DOROVEX-370231 format. One record per residue (C-alpha): residue number from 1; residue in three letters; x negated, y, z. Coordinates in steps of 0.2 Angstrom, whole numbers, plus 2048, in hexadecimal, padded with zeros to 3 digits. Example, Ala and Ser with C-alpha at 12.3 -4.5 7.8 and 13.67 -1.06 7.14 Angstrom:
REM residues 2
<nr->1&rest->ala&u->7C2&v->7EA&w->827> .
<nr->2&rest->ser&u->7BC&v->7FB&w->824> .
REM end
This chain:
REM residues 180
<nr->1&rest->unk&u->D90&v->E53&w->A2C> .
<nr->2&rest->unk&u->D8E&v->E42&w->A25> .
<nr->3&rest->unk&u->D9F&v->E3E&w->A2D> .
<nr->4&rest->unk&u->DA6&v->E4D&w->A24> .
<nr->5&rest->unk&u->D9E&v->E47&w->A13> .
<nr->6&rest->unk&u->DA5&v->E35&w->A16> .
<nr->7&rest->unk&u->DB7&v->E3B&w->A1A> .
<nr->8&rest->unk&u->DB6&v->E47&w->A0A> .
<nr->9&rest->unk&u->DB0&v->E38&w->9FF> .
<nr->10&rest->unk&u->DBE&v->E2D&w->A06> .
<nr->11&rest->unk&u->DCC&v->E3A&w->A02> .
<nr->12&rest->unk&u->DC6&v->E3C&w->9F0> .
<nr->13&rest->unk&u->DC6&v->E28&w->9EE> .
<nr->14&rest->unk&u->DD7&v->E25&w->9F6> .
<nr->15&rest->unk&u->DE2&v->E1E&w->9E8> .
<nr->16&rest->unk&u->DD7&v->E22&w->9D9> .
<nr->17&rest->unk&u->DD2&v->E12&w->9D3> .
<nr->18&rest->unk&u->DD2&v->E16&w->9C0> .
<nr->19&rest->unk&u->DDA&v->E22&w->9B4> .
<nr->20&rest->unk&u->DE1&v->E16&w->9A7> .
<nr->21&rest->unk&u->DF0&v->E12&w->9B1> .
<nr->22&rest->unk&u->DF4&v->E24&w->9B2> .
<nr->23&rest->unk&u->DF2&v->E26&w->99F> .
<nr->24&rest->unk&u->DFE&v->E17&w->99C> .
<nr->25&rest->unk&u->E0A&v->E1F&w->9A8> .
<nr->26&rest->unk&u->E0A&v->E2F&w->99E> .
<nr->27&rest->unk&u->E0D&v->E25&w->98E> .
<nr->28&rest->unk&u->E1B&v->E1C&w->996> .
<nr->29&rest->unk&u->E23&v->E2C&w->99D> .
<nr->30&rest->unk&u->E22&v->E35&w->98C> .
<nr->31&rest->unk&u->E2A&v->E25&w->983> .
<nr->32&rest->unk&u->E38&v->E24&w->991> .
<nr->33&rest->unk&u->E3C&v->E36&w->990> .
<nr->34&rest->unk&u->E3D&v->E36&w->97D> .
<nr->35&rest->unk&u->E48&v->E26&w->97C> .
<nr->36&rest->unk&u->E54&v->E2D&w->98B> .
<nr->37&rest->unk&u->E56&v->E3D&w->981> .
<nr->38&rest->unk&u->E59&v->E35&w->971> .
<nr->39&rest->unk&u->E67&v->E2A&w->978> .
<nr->40&rest->unk&u->E6E&v->E39&w->981> .
<nr->41&rest->unk&u->E6F&v->E42&w->970> .
<nr->42&rest->unk&u->E76&v->E32&w->968> .
<nr->43&rest->unk&u->E84&v->E31&w->975> .
<nr->44&rest->unk&u->E88&v->E43&w->973> .
<nr->45&rest->unk&u->E8A&v->E41&w->960> .
<nr->46&rest->unk&u->E94&v->E31&w->963> .
<nr->47&rest->unk&u->EA0&v->E38&w->970> .
<nr->48&rest->unk&u->EA2&v->E4A&w->969> .
<nr->49&rest->unk&u->EB0&v->E46&w->95B> .
<nr->50&rest->unk&u->EBA&v->E3C&w->967> .
<nr->51&rest->unk&u->EBA&v->E4A&w->974> .
<nr->52&rest->unk&u->EBC&v->E59&w->968> .
<nr->53&rest->unk&u->EC9&v->E51&w->95D> .
<nr->54&rest->unk&u->ED3&v->E48&w->96A> .
<nr->55&rest->unk&u->EE3&v->E51&w->96F> .
<nr->56&rest->unk&u->EDF&v->E4E&w->982> .
<nr->57&rest->unk&u->ED0&v->E5A&w->983> .
<nr->58&rest->unk&u->ED4&v->E6C&w->989> .
<nr->59&rest->unk&u->ECC&v->E7B&w->980> .
<nr->60&rest->unk&u->EC0&v->E7E&w->98E> .
<nr->61&rest->unk&u->EB9&v->E6C&w->98E> .
<nr->62&rest->unk&u->EB8&v->E6D&w->97B> .
<nr->63&rest->unk&u->EAE&v->E7E&w->97D> .
<nr->64&rest->unk&u->EA3&v->E77&w->98B> .
<nr->65&rest->unk&u->E9F&v->E68&w->981> .
<nr->66&rest->unk&u->E9B&v->E72&w->971> .
<nr->67&rest->unk&u->E90&v->E7D&w->97B> .
<nr->68&rest->unk&u->E86&v->E6F&w->983> .
<nr->69&rest->unk&u->E7E&v->E6C&w->971> .
<nr->70&rest->unk&u->E74&v->E7C&w->974> .
<nr->71&rest->unk&u->E6A&v->E73&w->982> .
<nr->72&rest->unk&u->E62&v->E66&w->976> .
<nr->73&rest->unk&u->E55&v->E70&w->96F> .
<nr->74&rest->unk&u->E50&v->E75&w->981> .
<nr->75&rest->unk&u->E4E&v->E62&w->984> .
<nr->76&rest->unk&u->E42&v->E61&w->976> .
<nr->77&rest->unk&u->E37&v->E6F&w->97C> .
<nr->78&rest->unk&u->E37&v->E69&w->98D> .
<nr->79&rest->unk&u->E30&v->E59&w->986> .
<nr->80&rest->unk&u->E22&v->E63&w->97F> .
<nr->81&rest->unk&u->E1E&v->E6C&w->990> .
<nr->82&rest->unk&u->E20&v->E5B&w->999> .
<nr->83&rest->unk&u->E13&v->E53&w->98E> .
<nr->84&rest->unk&u->E07&v->E62&w->990> .
<nr->85&rest->unk&u->E0A&v->E61&w->9A3> .
<nr->86&rest->unk&u->E06&v->E4F&w->9A4> .
<nr->87&rest->unk&u->DF6&v->E51&w->99A> .
<nr->88&rest->unk&u->DF0&v->E5F&w->9A5> .
<nr->89&rest->unk&u->DF5&v->E56&w->9B5> .
<nr->90&rest->unk&u->DEB&v->E47&w->9AF> .
<nr->91&rest->unk&u->DDC&v->E51&w->9AB> .
<nr->92&rest->unk&u->DDC&v->E5A&w->9BC> .
<nr->93&rest->unk&u->DDE&v->E49&w->9C5> .
<nr->94&rest->unk&u->DCF&v->E42&w->9BA> .
<nr->95&rest->unk&u->DC4&v->E50&w->9C3> .
<nr->96&rest->unk&u->DC6&v->E47&w->9D4> .
<nr->97&rest->unk&u->DC2&v->E35&w->9CE> .
<nr->98&rest->unk&u->DB1&v->E31&w->9D3> .
<nr->99&rest->unk&u->DA8&v->E2A&w->9C3> .
<nr->100&rest->unk&u->D98&v->E24&w->9BC> .
<nr->101&rest->unk&u->D93&v->E24&w->9AA> .
<nr->102&rest->unk&u->D90&v->E11&w->9AB> .
<nr->103&rest->unk&u->DA4&v->E0E&w->9AB> .
<nr->104&rest->unk&u->DA6&v->E17&w->999> .
<nr->105&rest->unk&u->DA8&v->E05&w->993> .
<nr->106&rest->unk&u->DB9&v->E04&w->99E> .
<nr->107&rest->unk&u->DBE&v->E15&w->995> .
<nr->108&rest->unk&u->DBB&v->E0D&w->984> .
<nr->109&rest->unk&u->DC6&v->DFE&w->988> .
<nr->110&rest->unk&u->DD3&v->E09&w->98F> .
<nr->111&rest->unk&u->DD3&v->E14&w->97F> .
<nr->112&rest->unk&u->DD6&v->E04&w->975> .
<nr->113&rest->unk&u->DE4&v->E00&w->981> .
<nr->114&rest->unk&u->DEC&v->E10&w->980> .
<nr->115&rest->unk&u->DEB&v->E12&w->96D> .
<nr->116&rest->unk&u->DF4&v->E00&w->96D> .
<nr->117&rest->unk&u->E01&v->E06&w->97A> .
<nr->118&rest->unk&u->E04&v->E16&w->971> .
<nr->119&rest->unk&u->E06&v->E0D&w->961> .
<nr->120&rest->unk&u->E14&v->E01&w->969> .
<nr->121&rest->unk&u->E1C&v->E0F&w->971> .
<nr->122&rest->unk&u->E1C&v->E19&w->961> .
<nr->123&rest->unk&u->E23&v->E09&w->957> .
<nr->124&rest->unk&u->E31&v->E08&w->965> .
<nr->125&rest->unk&u->E37&v->E19&w->962> .
<nr->126&rest->unk&u->E37&v->E17&w->94F> .
<nr->127&rest->unk&u->E41&v->E06&w->952> .
<nr->128&rest->unk&u->E4E&v->E10&w->95C> .
<nr->129&rest->unk&u->E4F&v->E1C&w->94E> .
<nr->130&rest->unk&u->E51&v->E0F&w->941> .
<nr->131&rest->unk&u->E5F&v->E04&w->947> .
<nr->132&rest->unk&u->E65&v->DF5&w->93E> .
<nr->133&rest->unk&u->E77&v->DF6&w->937> .
<nr->134&rest->unk&u->E74&v->E06&w->92E> .
<nr->135&rest->unk&u->E77&v->E12&w->93D> .
<nr->136&rest->unk&u->E6E&v->E21&w->938> .
<nr->137&rest->unk&u->E75&v->E2C&w->947> .
<nr->138&rest->unk&u->E65&v->E29&w->952> .
<nr->139&rest->unk&u->E5A&v->E30&w->943> .
<nr->140&rest->unk&u->E66&v->E3F&w->941> .
<nr->141&rest->unk&u->E65&v->E42&w->954> .
<nr->142&rest->unk&u->E52&v->E42&w->953> .
<nr->143&rest->unk&u->E52&v->E4D&w->944> .
<nr->144&rest->unk&u->E5F&v->E5A&w->94A> .
<nr->145&rest->unk&u->E5B&v->E5B&w->95D> .
<nr->146&rest->unk&u->E49&v->E54&w->960> .
<nr->147&rest->unk&u->E3C&v->E58&w->953> .
<nr->148&rest->unk&u->E2F&v->E5C&w->95F> .
<nr->149&rest->unk&u->E32&v->E4C&w->969> .
<nr->150&rest->unk&u->E32&v->E42&w->959> .
<nr->151&rest->unk&u->E21&v->E4A&w->954> .
<nr->152&rest->unk&u->E1A&v->E46&w->965> .
<nr->153&rest->unk&u->E20&v->E33&w->964> .
<nr->154&rest->unk&u->E19&v->E31&w->952> .
<nr->155&rest->unk&u->E08&v->E37&w->959> .
<nr->156&rest->unk&u->E08&v->E2D&w->969> .
<nr->157&rest->unk&u->DF8&v->E23&w->965> .
<nr->158&rest->unk&u->DEF&v->E34&w->962> .
<nr->159&rest->unk&u->DF5&v->E3A&w->973> .
<nr->160&rest->unk&u->DEE&v->E2A&w->97B> .
<nr->161&rest->unk&u->DDD&v->E2E&w->973> .
<nr->162&rest->unk&u->DDE&v->E41&w->979> .
<nr->163&rest->unk&u->DE2&v->E3B&w->98A> .
<nr->164&rest->unk&u->DD4&v->E2F&w->98B> .
<nr->165&rest->unk&u->DC8&v->E3C&w->983> .
<nr->166&rest->unk&u->DCC&v->E4B&w->98E> .
<nr->167&rest->unk&u->DCD&v->E40&w->99E> .
<nr->168&rest->unk&u->DBC&v->E38&w->99A> .
<nr->169&rest->unk&u->DB5&v->E4A&w->998> .
<nr->170&rest->unk&u->DBC&v->E4F&w->9A8> .
<nr->171&rest->unk&u->DB6&v->E40&w->9B1> .
<nr->172&rest->unk&u->DA4&v->E3F&w->9AB> .
<nr->173&rest->unk&u->DA0&v->E51&w->9A8> .
<nr->174&rest->unk&u->DA2&v->E56&w->9BA> .
<nr->175&rest->unk&u->D93&v->E57&w->9C6> .
<nr->176&rest->unk&u->D91&v->E47&w->9D1> .
<nr->177&rest->unk&u->D92&v->E52&w->9E0> .
<nr->178&rest->unk&u->D98&v->E4B&w->9F1> .
<nr->179&rest->unk&u->DA6&v->E40&w->9EA> .
<nr->180&rest->unk&u->D9F&v->E38&w->9DB> .
REM end
């Protein structure tokens, strides 16, 4: 029986050294996806006149290109669901981390780090929107195609706080059981 409990404890401990790295990963993924989607929409807007107004494009290619614009709201909603899925996955994985209330100080430091990281990433997204040289196309793309993503990116420090709070509750509220 002791061997079984030791094996079970080792299975829970594998690769679970902390949750702060996972929370930072969530913020990095959200930021990367948001900026990638923004650049894709920007490229679409920049290339569209050259393709549709050029005499080389066929009717079918112009029609296909115009119909692609319908997909951008889907990307915006998918970003919302990706954020929710990442938060839920983080909370579920927090349940399997052995924890002690003594380590709440580490979570407080992690909270400060995530607030800072969220603010940096939010400002990065804002800088991409407000390019120098008077090019307002990025802001127009964000406004037209990605309002939900822009809202998420402007609230990224708050999302970091929510991540820490939910993960902390999940880690410290469970019983100590066999693995904690």
